[in-house]
C-alpha positions as CSV (number, residue, x, y, z in Angstrom):
1,M,-82.2,122.3,51.9
2,D,-84.2,123.1,55.1
3,G,-85.2,121.0,58.1
4,I,-83.5,117.9,59.3
5,G,-81.3,117.1,56.3
6,G,-80.6,120.8,55.2
7,D,-77.4,122.9,55.5
8,P,-77.2,126.1,57.7
9,R,-77.7,129.4,56.0
10,P,-75.1,131.8,57.5
11,E,-76.7,134.8,55.8
12,E,-79.9,134.5,57.8
13,R,-80.3,135.3,61.5
14,A,-80.9,132.4,63.9
15,D,-84.3,133.7,65.0
16,E,-85.6,134.2,61.5
17,H,-87.9,131.5,60.0
18,V,-89.2,131.0,56.5
19,P,-92.1,129.0,55.3
20,A,-91.4,125.4,54.0
21,P,-91.6,125.3,50.2
22,G,-95.1,124.3,48.9
23,T,-96.6,124.1,52.4
24,G,-97.0,127.6,53.7
25,E,-95.7,126.4,57.2
26,P,-92.7,128.0,58.8
27,A,-89.5,125.9,58.6
28,L,-86.1,125.8,60.4
29,D,-83.4,128.0,59.0
30,R,-80.7,125.5,60.2
31,P,-80.4,121.7,60.6
32,L,-82.3,120.2,63.4
33,P,-80.1,120.0,66.6
34,E,-78.7,116.5,67.0
35,G,-80.3,116.0,70.4
36,V,-83.7,117.0,69.1
37,R,-83.3,114.9,66.0
38,H,-82.5,111.8,68.1
39,R,-85.6,112.4,70.3
40,V,-87.8,112.9,67.2
41,V,-86.5,109.6,65.6
42,A,-87.0,107.7,68.8
43,I,-90.6,108.9,69.1
44,A,-91.3,108.0,65.4
45,A,-89.7,104.5,65.9
46,D,-92.0,103.9,68.9
47,A,-95.1,105.0,67.1
48,F,-94.0,103.0,64.0
49,G,-95.5,99.8,65.2
50,G,-99.0,101.2,65.6
51,F,-99.3,101.8,61.8
52,T,-100.6,99.3,59.3
53,Y,-98.5,98.4,56.3
54,P,-100.4,100.6,53.8
55,E,-100.2,103.6,56.2
56,L,-96.4,103.6,56.1
57,P,-94.5,105.6,53.5
58,V,-92.9,103.5,50.8
59,G,-89.4,104.3,52.0
60,L,-90.2,103.0,55.5
61,R,-92.0,99.8,54.6
62,P,-88.8,97.6,54.6
63,Y,-88.4,98.4,58.3
64,A,-92.0,97.4,59.3
65,R,-90.9,94.2,61.1
66,F,-88.0,95.8,62.9
67,T,-88.0,96.5,66.7
68,P,-88.0,100.2,67.8
69,S,-84.3,99.9,68.8
70,R,-83.3,98.5,65.4
71,R,-85.4,101.1,63.6
72,V,-83.5,103.8,65.5
73,K,-80.2,102.1,64.5
74,Y,-80.8,101.3,60.9
75,A,-83.7,103.6,59.7
76,A,-82.8,106.9,61.5
77,N,-82.1,108.7,58.2
78,A,-85.2,107.3,56.5
79,L,-87.5,108.2,59.5
80,A,-86.1,111.8,59.6
81,A,-86.5,112.3,55.9
82,A,-90.1,110.9,56.0
83,L,-91.0,113.2,58.9
84,E,-89.5,116.2,57.0
85,S,-91.1,115.5,53.7
86,D,-94.3,113.6,54.5
87,A,-96.7,115.9,56.5
88,A,-99.3,113.1,56.7
89,F,-96.9,110.7,58.3
90,R,-95.6,113.4,60.7
91,Q,-99.2,114.2,61.7
92,K,-99.9,110.4,62.4
93,V,-96.8,110.3,64.6
94,A,-97.9,113.5,66.4
95,A,-101.3,111.9,67.0
96,R,-99.5,108.9,68.6
97,L,-97.5,111.3,70.7
98,R,-100.7,113.1,71.9
99,E,-102.0,109.7,73.1
100,S,-98.8,108.8,75.0
101,Q,-97.9,112.3,76.4
102,P,-101.2,114.3,76.7
103,E,-99.9,116.7,79.4
104,L,-96.9,117.8,77.3
105,T,-98.8,118.1,74.0
106,G,-101.7,119.9,75.7
107,A,-99.3,122.5,77.2
108,L,-97.7,123.0,73.8
109,D,-101.1,123.5,72.1
110,A,-101.9,126.1,74.8
111,G,-98.6,127.9,74.1
112,T,-97.3,127.4,77.6
113,P,-94.6,124.7,77.6
114,P,-94.1,123.1,81.1
115,P,-91.0,124.8,82.7
116,A,-89.9,121.6,84.4
117,A,-89.9,119.5,81.2
118,D,-86.8,118.5,79.4
119,P,-86.0,121.0,76.7
120,L,-85.2,118.3,74.2
121,D,-88.6,116.6,74.8
122,V,-90.3,120.0,74.4
123,A,-88.5,120.7,71.1
124,A,-89.1,117.2,69.7
125,A,-92.9,117.4,70.5
126,A,-93.0,121.0,69.0
127,Y,-91.3,119.7,65.8
128,L,-93.9,117.0,65.4
129,L,-97.0,119.0,66.6
130,R,-96.0,122.2,64.8
131,P,-97.8,124.7,67.2
132,A,-97.3,128.4,66.8
133,G,-93.7,129.4,67.4
134,W,-92.5,125.8,67.1
135,A,-89.5,126.7,65.2
136,K,-88.3,129.0,67.9
137,L,-88.9,126.3,70.5
138,V,-86.8,123.9,68.5
139,T,-84.0,126.5,68.0
140,T,-84.0,127.5,71.6
141,A,-83.9,123.9,72.8
142,G,-81.0,123.2,70.5
143,E,-79.1,126.3,71.8
144,E,-79.8,125.3,75.5
145,A,-78.6,121.7,74.8
146,E,-75.4,123.0,73.2
147,R,-74.9,125.4,76.1
148,A,-75.5,122.6,78.6
149,D,-73.1,120.3,76.7
150,A,-70.5,123.1,76.6
151,E,-70.9,123.7,80.4
152,R,-70.6,120.0,81.0
153,A,-67.5,119.9,78.8
154,D,-66.0,122.9,80.7
155,E,-66.7,121.3,84.0
156,E,-65.2,118.0,82.8
157,T,-62.1,119.9,81.5
158,L,-61.7,121.7,84.9
159,R,-62.0,118.5,86.8
160,E,-59.5,116.7,84.5
161,L,-57.1,119.7,84.7
162,A,-57.2,119.6,88.5
163,K,-56.7,115.9,88.5
164,L,-53.7,116.2,86.1
165,R,-52.2,119.0,88.3
166,A,-52.4,116.8,91.4
167,E,-50.9,113.9,89.5
168,V,-48.0,116.1,88.2
169,E,-47.3,117.4,91.7
170,A,-47.3,113.8,93.0
171,L,-44.9,112.8,90.2
172,H,-42.6,115.7,91.1
173,D,-42.5,114.6,94.7
174,Q,-41.9,111.0,93.7
175,A,-39.1,112.1,91.3
176,R,-37.4,114.1,94.0
177,T,-37.6,111.1,96.4
178,E,-36.4,108.8,93.7
179,A,-33.5,111.1,92.8
180,A,-32.3,111.2,96.4
181,R,-32.5,107.5,96.7
182,A,-30.7,107.1,93.4
183,R,-27.8,109.3,94.5
184,T,-27.5,107.2,97.7
185,E,-27.6,104.0,95.7
186,L,-25.1,105.4,93.2
187,D,-22.5,106.0,95.9
188,T,-23.0,102.5,97.2
189,V,-22.7,101.1,93.7
190,R,-19.5,103.0,93.1
191,K,-17.9,101.6,96.3
192,E,-19.0,98.1,95.3
193,S,-17.7,98.6,91.8
194,D,-14.3,99.5,93.1
195,A,-14.3,96.4,95.2
196,L,-15.5,94.3,92.3
197,H,-12.8,95.7,90.0
198,R,-10.1,94.6,92.4
199,K,-11.7,91.1,92.7
200,L,-12.1,91.0,88.9
201,R,-8.4,91.6,88.3
202,A,-7.5,88.8,90.8
203,A,-10.1,86.6,89.1
204,L,-8.7,87.3,85.6
205,S,-5.2,86.3,86.8
206,D,-6.7,83.0,88.2
207,V,-8.6,82.4,84.9
208,K,-5.4,82.8,82.8
209,R,-3.7,80.2,84.9
210,A,-6.7,77.9,84.7
211,E,-6.9,78.3,80.9
212,A,-3.3,77.4,80.5
213,A,-3.8,74.2,82.6
214,Q,-7.0,73.5,80.7
215,R,-5.2,73.7,77.3
216,K,-2.6,71.2,78.6
217,L,-5.3,68.8,79.8
218,Q,-7.3,69.2,76.6
219,A,-4.2,68.2,74.5
220,E,-3.7,65.1,76.6
221,L,-7.4,64.3,76.4
222,D,-7.4,64.6,72.6
223,E,-4.4,62.2,72.4
224,T,-6.2,59.7,74.6
225,R,-9.4,60.0,72.6
226,A,-7.6,59.5,69.3
227,A,-5.9,56.4,70.6
228,A,-9.2,55.1,72.0
229,A,-11.0,55.8,68.7
230,Q,-8.4,53.8,66.8
231,E,-8.7,50.9,69.2
232,R,-12.5,51.0,69.1
233,A,-12.5,51.1,65.2
234,A,-10.2,48.1,65.1
235,A,-12.3,46.2,67.6
236,E,-15.6,47.0,65.7
237,S,-14.0,45.8,62.5
238,E,-12.9,42.6,64.0
239,A,-16.4,42.1,65.6
240,R,-18.1,42.7,62.3
241,R,-15.8,40.2,60.6
242,L,-16.5,37.6,63.3
243,R,-20.3,38.3,63.1
244,T,-20.2,37.9,59.4
245,R,-18.4,34.6,59.6
246,L,-20.8,33.4,62.4
247,A,-23.8,34.4,60.3
248,E,-22.4,32.5,57.3
249,A,-21.7,29.5,59.4
250,E,-25.2,29.5,60.9
251,S,-26.7,30.0,57.4
252,T,-24.7,27.1,56.1
253,V,-25.7,24.8,59.0
254,E,-29.3,25.8,58.7
255,A,-29.4,25.2,55.0
256,G,-27.8,21.8,55.5
257,R,-30.4,20.9,58.1
258,R,-33.2,22.1,56.0
259,A,-31.9,20.2,52.9
260,V,-31.6,17.0,55.0
261,R,-35.1,17.4,56.4
262,E,-36.7,18.3,53.1
263,G,-34.8,15.5,51.2
264,R,-35.7,13.0,53.8
265,S,-39.3,14.1,53.9
266,V,-39.7,14.2,50.1
267,E,-38.0,10.8,49.6
268,D,-40.1,9.2,52.4
269,V,-43.3,10.4,50.8
270,R,-42.2,9.3,47.4
271,L,-41.2,5.9,48.6
272,R,-44.4,5.4,50.6
273,L,-46.5,6.5,47.7
274,L,-44.7,4.2,45.3
275,L,-45.0,1.3,47.8
276,D,-48.8,1.9,48.1
277,T,-49.1,2.1,44.3
278,V,-47.3,-1.3,43.9
279,L,-49.4,-2.9,46.6
280,D,-52.6,-1.6,45.2
281,A,-51.6,-2.5,41.6
282,A,-50.7,-6.0,42.7
283,S,-54.0,-6.4,44.5
284,G,-55.9,-5.0,41.5
285,L,-54.1,-7.2,39.1
286,R,-54.9,-10.3,41.2
287,R,-58.6,-9.3,41.1
288,E,-58.5,-8.5,37.4
289,L,-56.8,-11.8,36.4
290,A,-58.8,-13.8,39.0
291,L,-55.6,-15.5,40.2
292,P,-56.0,-18.1,42.9
293,P,-54.4,-17.6,46.2
294,R,-50.9,-18.9,46.9
295,D,-51.0,-22.7,47.3
296,T,-49.7,-23.5,50.7
297,M,-51.7,-26.6,51.5
298,G,-51.6,-28.7,48.3
299,V,-55.0,-30.0,47.2
300,R,-57.8,-28.7,49.2
301,P,-61.0,-30.6,50.0
302,A,-63.1,-28.6,47.6
303,D,-60.8,-29.6,44.7
304,T,-62.1,-33.1,45.0
305,V,-65.6,-32.2,44.2
306,D,-66.6,-33.0,40.6
307,A,-68.1,-30.0,38.9
308,V,-67.8,-27.8,35.8
309,A,-65.3,-24.9,36.4
310,P,-65.7,-21.6,34.6
311,G,-63.3,-20.6,31.9
312,S,-60.5,-18.1,32.7
313,F,-59.5,-14.9,30.9
314,S,-56.8,-15.2,28.3
315,A,-54.5,-12.4,27.2
316,R,-56.7,-11.9,24.2
317,D,-59.8,-11.6,26.3
318,I,-58.1,-8.9,28.3
319,A,-57.1,-7.0,25.1
320,T,-60.6,-7.0,23.8
321,R,-61.7,-5.1,26.9
322,A,-59.7,-1.9,25.9
323,L,-61.8,1.1,25.3
324,S,-61.8,3.8,22.7
325,E,-59.9,7.1,23.3
326,T,-63.2,9.0,23.0
327,D,-65.2,6.8,25.4
328,P,-65.8,8.5,28.8
329,A,-65.5,5.1,30.5
330,L,-61.8,5.1,29.6
331,L,-61.3,7.9,32.2
332,D,-63.2,5.9,34.8
333,Q,-60.9,2.9,34.1
334,L,-57.8,5.1,34.4
335,L,-58.9,6.7,37.7
336,A,-59.8,3.2,39.1
337,L,-56.1,2.3,39.0
338,P,-54.4,2.3,42.4
339,Q,-53.2,5.7,43.7
340,A,-54.2,7.5,40.4
341,H,-53.6,11.2,40.2
342,L,-55.7,13.3,37.8
343,V,-54.0,16.6,36.7
344,V,-56.4,19.0,34.8
345,D,-55.3,22.0,32.6
346,G,-58.2,24.2,33.9
347,Y,-58.5,27.0,31.3
348,N,-57.8,24.5,28.4
349,V,-60.8,22.5,29.5
350,T,-63.2,25.4,30.2
351,K,-62.4,27.3,27.0
352,T,-63.0,24.1,25.1
353,G,-66.3,23.3,26.9
354,Y,-67.9,26.7,27.7
355,P,-65.8,29.6,26.4
356,S,-68.7,32.1,26.5
357,L,-68.8,32.2,30.3
358,P,-66.7,34.7,32.3
359,L,-63.5,33.2,33.7
360,E,-64.8,33.1,37.3
361,K,-67.9,31.1,36.3
362,Q,-65.8,28.8,34.1
363,R,-63.6,28.0,37.1
364,L,-66.6,27.4,39.4
365,R,-68.4,25.1,36.9
366,L,-65.2,23.0,36.3
367,L,-64.3,22.7,40.0
368,G,-67.9,21.6,40.8
369,G,-67.7,18.8,38.3
370,L,-64.2,17.7,39.5
371,A,-65.4,17.6,43.1
372,A,-68.1,15.2,42.2
373,L,-65.7,13.1,40.1
374,A,-63.2,13.0,43.0
375,A,-65.9,11.8,45.4
376,Q,-67.0,9.0,43.0
377,S,-63.5,7.8,42.0
378,G,-61.5,8.4,45.1
379,A,-58.6,9.5,43.0
380,E,-56.3,12.5,43.8
381,V,-57.4,15.5,41.7
382,T,-55.3,18.7,41.0
383,C,-56.7,21.5,38.8
384,V,-54.1,24.0,37.4
385,F,-55.0,27.5,36.1
386,D,-52.8,30.0,34.4
387,G,-52.1,32.9,36.9
388,A,-49.2,34.6,35.1
389,D,-51.4,37.5,33.9
390,L,-53.4,38.1,37.0
391,D,-53.2,41.5,38.6
392,M,-54.0,40.1,42.1
393,P,-54.5,36.7,43.7
394,V,-57.9,35.0,43.0
395,L,-60.1,34.6,46.1
396,L,-61.4,31.0,45.8
397,A,-62.5,28.3,48.2
398,P,-61.4,25.0,46.7
399,P,-64.0,22.3,46.8
400,R,-63.5,19.2,48.9
401,G,-61.2,16.6,47.3
402,V,-59.8,19.0,44.6
403,R,-56.4,20.8,44.8
404,V,-56.4,24.1,43.0
405,L,-53.1,25.7,41.9
406,F,-52.3,28.9,39.9
407,S,-49.0,29.4,38.1
408,K,-46.6,32.0,39.5
409,A,-45.6,35.2,37.7
410,G,-43.4,34.4,34.7
411,E,-44.6,30.8,34.6
412,T,-47.4,29.2,32.5
413,A,-49.9,26.6,33.5
414,D,-48.2,24.1,31.1
415,E,-44.9,24.5,32.9
416,L,-46.6,24.0,36.3
417,I,-48.2,20.8,35.0
418,R,-44.8,19.4,33.9
419,R,-43.3,20.2,37.3
420,L,-46.3,18.4,39.0
421,V,-45.7,15.3,36.8
422,R,-41.9,15.3,37.5
423,A,-42.6,15.6,41.3
424,E,-44.4,12.2,41.3
425,P,-42.5,8.9,41.8
426,P,-41.9,6.7,38.8
427,G,-44.6,4.0,38.4
428,R,-47.5,6.0,39.7
429,Q,-50.5,6.4,37.4
430,I,-50.8,10.1,36.4
431,V,-53.6,11.2,34.1
432,V,-53.1,14.7,32.5
433,V,-56.2,16.3,30.8
434,S,-55.3,18.9,28.2
435,A,-56.0,19.5,24.5
436,D,-52.6,21.1,24.0
437,R,-50.5,18.7,21.9
438,E,-47.2,20.1,23.3
439,V,-48.4,19.5,26.9
440,A,-49.6,16.0,26.0
441,D,-46.2,15.0,24.4
442,G,-44.2,16.5,27.3
443,V,-46.1,14.6,30.0
444,A,-46.1,11.4,28.0
445,K,-42.3,11.5,27.9
446,A,-42.4,11.9,31.7
447,G,-44.5,8.7,32.2
448,A,-48.0,10.3,32.5
449,R,-51.1,9.3,30.5
450,P,-52.4,12.3,28.4
451,V,-56.2,12.5,27.9
452,A,-58.1,14.9,25.7
453,S,-60.2,17.8,27.3
454,T,-63.3,16.6,25.4
455,L,-63.1,13.2,27.1
456,L,-63.2,14.9,30.6
457,L,-66.1,17.1,29.5
458,K,-68.1,14.1,28.3
459,R,-67.4,12.4,31.7
460,L,-68.4,15.4,33.7
461,A,-71.6,15.7,31.7
462,R,-72.7,12.3,33.3
463,V,-71.9,13.5,36.9
């Protein structure tokens, strides 16, 4: 292959040129010299931006938006190939060159290249313009460039060689100086070494004596440490035993104090609550039976006035006032008793009254009704929910006047209700609302009054 991308033909002479295939123009018989090739690619890259997109060869169109420096870097081979194979593109680049360098191109057209011009610029312009004898100009410029490079390389080599010789000579001088100084230092070191050897022998003798003394001291120290370790172990064991006994004593004392405080507090509360219940019950019974006040003055002046007195209630009249177990007024009557405590089996009531709601809405609906009932009756109200199967504690803000409790893990709501009933003092009115027969029987034995869940639901429907 001829031109830029071709291989040299050793069988042809350097000054012999052949026409390019299919063009009739002379062509180079060897590859374009590297320096000339670089100048040609640079000229084409500069002229590249003056062409419209359709004017560019297809192989160069991807580089249309590149800067000249990037074209030289990434499109050098494509530019060289296009200049070699596409005569029209080369002529367009030559026309751009004529506009930018009219003096050089005019001298080449006249056949008289400027003697002061750079041979590489002359060869690159000749390659693009293709005047008569252009191939010879390109070849001559390449040979001159190679010769100049060789001369520069020889000069650099000579300068480097002279520099290396000077460095070697300096190193030789330095080595001789260092050797003389080293011999002097060696003599000094030998003398010092002899003195050190004598000192070392004396020091070794001292070290042996010191090691013997150290071994003796180490043995004594080991015996002392062993004895101290035994004494410390015995002291620590005794201290641990005393701390254990002290902790047990403190725990016993604290447990006793806590038991006394808790027992006194619980008994005080139970006694006060029972006393309040008895007093309220006596007062309520006096009002219910319409008993006259205790006579401390005999006949009073009003007793002397002649009039018709109303009849009093007999035991039969009081019995007729009992209500049915399904009448919501029965719950009002029970809660009106002094110090009444209403305990509600929460889920038992909600699943009886509104089982289709989610558990959260069941709780909220029941607690809302209980809050209103507590406000109307003034009774103590406790609502118990089964919490044994809950994965986490329920976040709930109890309404005013209602105590909300959840059973612990391993405990049912029925067991918690029984514990609440047993915690109350005997004689207090406790009303337990549950449809569970077992719960009702259990709390009845403990002295509480069981009430059906439907009765509470009917009463709450009136709130």
